[in-house]
Each structure stands twice: as C-alpha cells, then as structure tokens.
C-alpha positions in Angstrom: 34.5 -52.3 110.0 36.7 -50.7 107.5 36.6 -47.4 105.6 35.3 -49.3 102.6 32.2 -50.4 104.5 30.9 -46.8 104.9 28.4 -45.2 102.5 28.4 -41.4 101.9 26.0 -39.2 99.9 27.3 -37.8 96.7 26.6 -34.2 95.7 23.1 -35.2 94.5 22.2 -36.9 97.7 22.6 -40.5 96.4 24.3 -43.0 98.7 27.6 -44.3 97.3 30.0 -46.8 98.8 33.5 -45.8 99.8 34.4 -49.2 98.4 34.7 -47.6 95.0 37.8 -45.8 96.2 39.6 -49.0 97.4 43.2 -49.1 96.1 43.4 -45.3 95.8 45.3 -42.8 98.0 42.7 -40.4 99.4 42.9 -37.0 100.8 39.5 -36.5 102.6 38.7 -32.9 103.5 35.9 -31.0 105.2 35.6 -27.8 103.3 33.7 -24.5 103.3 33.3 -21.8 100.6 33.4 -18.8 102.9 36.3 -19.7 105.1 39.7 -18.0 105.5 41.1 -21.4 104.3 38.9 -21.5 101.2 41.8 -20.6 98.9 43.2 -24.1 99.7 40.9 -25.4 97.0 43.5 -24.2 94.5 46.2 -26.3 96.2 43.9 -29.3 96.5 43.1 -29.1 92.8 46.8 -28.8 91.9 47.6 -32.0 93.9 44.7 -33.8 92.3 45.8 -32.8 88.8 49.3 -33.8 89.5 48.7 -37.2 91.0 45.2 -38.4 89.8 46.7 -40.6 87.1 48.8 -42.4 89.8 45.6 -43.3 91.8 45.2 -40.2 94.0 41.8 -38.6 94.8 40.7 -35.6 96.8 37.3 -36.2 98.4 35.5 -32.9 99.2 32.9 -32.8 102.0 31.4 -29.3 102.5 30.7 -28.6 106.1 28.6 -25.7 107.4 29.2 -26.5 111.1 31.9 -23.9 111.7 30.7 -20.3 111.6 28.1 -20.9 108.9 30.9 -20.8 106.3 29.3 -23.2 103.8 25.9 -21.7 103.2 23.8 -22.7 100.2 22.8 -25.9 98.6 25.2 -28.6 97.4 24.7 -27.3 93.9 25.5 -23.8 94.9 28.7 -25.0 96.6 29.7 -27.2 93.7 29.2 -24.3 91.2 31.2 -21.9 93.4 34.1 -24.4 93.5 34.1 -25.1 89.8 33.8 -21.4 88.8 36.3 -19.9 91.3 38.8 -22.8 91.6 38.1 -25.0 88.6 37.7 -28.0 90.9 37.2 -31.4 89.2 37.7 -33.8 92.1 34.6 -35.5 93.7 32.4 -33.4 95.9 29.8 -34.9 98.3 26.7 -33.6 100.1 27.1 -31.1 102.9 27.8 -32.8 106.2 28.5 -32.4 109.9 31.8 -33.6 111.2 31.2 -33.4 115.0 28.3 -34.2 117.3 25.1 -36.3 117.1 24.7 -35.8 113.4 28.3 -36.3 112.4 28.9 -38.1 109.2 29.9 -41.8 109.8 32.9 -41.4 107.6 34.3 -38.6 109.7 33.6 -40.5 112.9 35.7 -43.3 111.4 38.4 -40.9 110.3 38.6 -39.2 113.7 38.7 -42.6 115.6 41.5 -43.9 113.4 43.8 -40.9 113.5 45.6 -39.0 116.2 45.4 -35.3 116.8 47.1 -33.3 119.6 43.9 -31.3 119.7 41.7 -34.2 120.6 39.2 -36.2 118.6 36.8 -33.5 117.4 37.5 -31.5 114.3 38.2 -27.9 115.2 37.6 -26.1 111.9 37.1 -26.5 108.1 39.9 -27.9 105.9 41.0 -30.6 108.3 42.6 -33.1 106.0 42.9 -36.9 106.4 45.4 -38.9 104.3 44.4 -42.5 103.6 46.6 -45.1 102.0 45.6 -47.6 99.3 44.5 -50.2 101.9 42.1 -47.7 103.6 44.3 -46.9 106.6 44.2 -43.4 108.0 47.9 -42.5 107.8 47.8 -38.9 108.9 45.5 -36.0 110.0 46.4 -32.5 109.1 45.2 -29.3 110.7 43.3 -26.7 108.7 46.4 -24.4 108.7 48.5 -27.0 106.8 48.3 -26.0 103.2 47.9 -28.8 100.6 51.3 -28.1 99.1 52.9 -28.9 102.4 51.6 -32.5 102.3 52.6 -33.3 98.8 55.6 -35.3 99.9 53.4 -37.4 102.2 51.1 -38.2 99.2 53.9 -39.0 96.8 55.4 -41.5 99.3 52.1 -43.4 99.4 51.8 -43.5 95.7 
C-alpha cells in the first residue's frame, strides 16, 4: 500500500483520493484553531504561496483530539482560517490522529516516519514532509515553525 492508495474526506465530507497529489511535495499537518501553535497557519500559508507553483502543497487536517482545540464544524474552522490567516491551501474534514478512530492517512504517516517520541502524535501541528514519490521524508514536532523547514522543502522541489 502506498500513500496514494488512501482516501481522505475533504472539508465537505466527500472522499477524495490522495492519488491526486501524486508528483507533489506535501506538508501534511494536523491543525487546531485554538492552540498555542495556531499562529503557525501564517507560516504554512507563506510557504504555500512561495512554493505552490513549483509543486508544493500544504494539506490541513483539523484535529480536535488534543484539549478540544478545534471545536466547531469543518465550515467554522475553514472560515476562521480564511478570515484570520488568509489560508488558501487545501483543508480537509476534522479527524483523529491517534487511537481506534485515527485517520488511515495519519496511521500511514506515523508508520512510515520516525519520531524520538514514539509513534503517536503528541499534539496539534505535527508536520509530515512527503516527497514527490509519496515517501514520508521527515516528521516535525509541533514546536518546529514552518519557516524552519523551508530548506527541507526547497531541497525536495
């Protein structure tokens, strides 16, 4: 099984294939609108704006699993991000990243990346960098700001 065999729900709840992102460099992030790391949306948008023409995408997966920090509907979350941070990168339906209801995509990402903290995601804004072939290249902790991984992204592009 590859990353491109997985289906995810878009912000409207419609299943879409990850295959549509084949050939792109991806930064896949579990996010939250009420988290101390929420201002990272600005950095994510800046990276997206800078590199999208070269085949880079940020994929945003809201997650309410940590401290109830992503309350509201998918629409509420999307509107918040657009109004406060002017986000234009793809956002998906709210998910869980750990446990029995974890999103298959995040199960795949965790299984194919290394973390000194173990397999489980510890908090919102954990970032997974994926190359154009669908390989998980690196996993970044929530404390790592998007600006700090720009070099990693540009190398893959």
